[in-house]
C-alpha positions, 0 to 999 in steps of 0.5 A, a space after each residue: 588322886 591322892 597319889 598325885 598329891 603325894 600327901 601334900 608334898 607334890 610341889 616338891 616331889 614332882 619338880 624333883 622327878 622332873 629335874 631328875 628326868 631332864 638330867 638323865 635325858 641330858 646325860 644320855 644325849 651327851 653320852 651318845 654324842 661323845 660315843 659317836 665322836 670317839 667312834 669317828 676319831 677311831 675310824 679316822 685313826 684306823 684309816 690313817 694307820 692302814 694308809 701308812 702301812 700300805 705306803 711303807 709296804 709293810 704287810 705285817 699288822 703288828 709292826 714287827 720287822 721281817 728278819 732275813 733268814 
């Protein structure tokens, strides 16, 4: 059981491990939420661009105008 006592410093070591674990989990959750929100925003922007190209009748994906020959 001396491992868990940490040489008398358990009162400092275990709360530090706990705080670090809570912070890491919080960062993971926030990162995943941000990623999902940005993926949804990107999907909406791509759909908007697709609709605009379809409305303009421009089948050219890079936005260049077709020059007459």
